[in-house]
C-alpha positions in Angstrom: 34.0 10.8 1.9 33.6 9.6 -1.6 30.6 10.8 -3.6 28.9 8.3 -5.8 28.8 9.4 -9.5 25.8 8.6 -11.6 26.9 6.8 -14.7 25.0 6.2 -17.9 24.4 2.4 -18.4 26.5 1.2 -21.4 24.3 -1.6 -22.7 22.2 0.6 -25.1 25.3 1.5 -27.0 25.1 -1.9 -28.7 21.5 -1.5 -29.8 20.6 -0.2 -33.3 19.7 3.5 -33.4 16.1 2.7 -34.7 15.6 0.5 -31.6 16.8 3.1 -29.2 14.8 5.9 -30.7 11.6 3.8 -31.1 11.8 2.8 -27.4 12.6 6.4 -26.2 9.8 8.0 -28.3 7.3 5.1 -27.8 7.2 4.7 -31.5 5.2 7.4 -33.3 3.8 8.9 -30.1 6.8 11.1 -29.4 7.6 11.8 -33.1 4.3 12.4 -34.8 1.9 13.9 -32.3 1.8 17.4 -30.9 2.6 17.8 -27.2 4.6 14.5 -27.0 5.0 14.6 -23.2 1.2 14.6 -22.8 0.9 11.6 -25.1 3.7 9.8 -23.2 1.7 10.5 -20.0 -1.5 9.2 -21.6 0.4 6.0 -22.6 1.7 5.8 -19.0 -1.8 6.1 -17.6 -2.8 3.2 -19.8 0.3 1.3 -18.7 -0.7 1.9 -15.1 -4.3 0.8 -15.7 -3.3 -2.4 -17.6 -0.4 -3.5 -15.4 -0.5 -1.9 -12.0 -4.0 -0.9 -10.9 -5.4 -3.4 -8.4 -2.5 -5.8 -9.0 0.5 -4.6 -7.1 0.8 -2.9 -3.8 3.1 0.0 -3.0 6.2 -2.2 -2.8 5.5 -4.0 -6.1 4.8 -0.8 -7.9 8.1 0.7 -6.5 10.1 -2.3 -7.6 8.6 -2.5 -11.1 9.0 1.3 -11.5 12.6 1.0 -10.4 13.3 -1.6 -13.1 11.4 0.6 -15.7 13.3 3.7 -14.5 16.7 1.9 -15.0 15.7 0.9 -18.5 14.4 4.4 -19.2 17.6 6.0 -17.9 19.7 3.8 -20.2 17.5 4.3 -23.3 16.7 8.0 -22.8 20.4 8.8 -22.2 21.4 6.9 -25.3 18.7 8.6 -27.3 20.0 12.0 -26.1 23.5 11.0 -27.4 22.2 9.8 -30.8 20.0 12.8 -31.3 22.7 15.2 -30.2 20.3 17.1 -27.9 19.7 17.4 -24.2 16.3 16.0 -23.1 14.7 16.1 -26.5 10.9 16.7 -26.4 10.2 13.6 -28.5 11.8 11.3 -25.9 8.8 10.4 -23.7 9.7 7.0 -22.2 10.4 9.0 -19.0 6.8 10.1 -18.6 5.6 6.6 -19.4 7.6 4.9 -16.6 6.9 7.7 -14.1 3.1 7.7 -14.2 2.6 4.7 -12.0 4.2 6.5 -9.1 1.4 9.1 -9.2 -1.0 6.4 -8.0 1.0 4.7 -5.2 -1.5 3.6 -2.7 -4.2 3.4 -5.4 -6.8 1.6 -3.4 -6.8 4.3 -0.7 -7.0 7.1 -3.3 -10.3 5.7 -4.7 -13.2 6.3 -2.4 -14.6 9.8 -2.0 -14.1 10.3 -5.8 -14.6 7.7 -8.5 -11.5 6.1 -10.2 -11.9 8.1 -13.4 -11.7 11.4 -11.4 -8.5 10.2 -9.6 -7.0 9.3 -13.0 -7.8 12.8 -14.4 -6.6 14.6 -11.3 -3.4 12.5 -11.2 -2.8 13.0 -14.9 -3.4 16.8 -14.7 -1.2 17.3 -11.6 1.6 15.2 -13.1 1.6 17.3 -16.3 1.6 20.5 -14.3 4.5 19.4 -12.1 6.4 17.9 -15.1 6.1 21.2 -17.0 6.6 23.7 -14.1 9.1 21.5 -12.2 8.5 23.2 -8.8 10.3 22.5 -5.4 13.7 21.9 -6.9 12.6 19.3 -9.5 14.1 21.5 -12.2 17.6 21.0 -10.7 17.2 17.2 -11.2 17.4 17.8 -14.9 21.1 18.8 -14.4 21.9 15.2 -13.5 24.0 13.5 -16.2 22.6 11.9 -19.3 19.5 9.7 -18.9 19.4 10.4 -15.2 18.5 14.0 -15.8 15.8 13.0 -18.3 14.1 10.5 -16.0 14.6 11.5 -12.4 12.8 14.8 -12.7 9.7 12.9 -14.0 9.9 10.4 -11.1 10.0 13.4 -8.7 7.0 15.1 -10.4 5.1 11.8 -10.1 6.0 11.4 -6.4 4.9 15.0 -5.8 1.6 14.3 -7.6 1.1 11.3 -5.4 1.8 13.3 -2.2 -0.5 16.1 -3.2 -3.3 13.6 -4.0 -2.9 11.8 -0.7 -2.8 15.1 1.2 -5.8 16.4 -0.5 -7.7 13.2 0.2 -6.7 13.3 3.9 -7.9 16.9 4.1 -11.1 16.0 2.3 -11.8 13.2 4.7 -10.8 15.2 7.8 -12.9 18.2 6.9 -15.7 16.2 5.4 -16.0 14.0 8.5 -16.1 16.9 10.9 -19.0 18.6 9.0 
């Protein structure tokens, strides 16, 4: 049985270094502000709000995030190469593209709590899971090049989504029985 190898996309090699680094760091957010991963997540939250919230269902969000993840894998991997460091802190495109996955099923998350509370909870859980990398998420960083940079964030976002939906289901189940 042949195992598929994950390869770094080659197309970013032809881009100027300034373009690669500006995309990977979301311009000045990753380079000039403290806690760049947090700022990348804030930008991702704004991205979700402007593009995804109330526009796309689960399938649309998954498809658009898959496209964004492919671009992020390519750009982040190339940024790693050009900076000469593994998963540099200033590279925050990975957080940006992952955040929409935190809110899969958005309409069903909003209900018992207002939208702003769901945003804060999702943001907070994502940052915790992105930093701590529980449940094997840390091992995903060992994937080659941009794959290791991006896939751990996608997993942290999916874990955030699962926890929020489970918490809401428990809230509704126990709240309805009281």
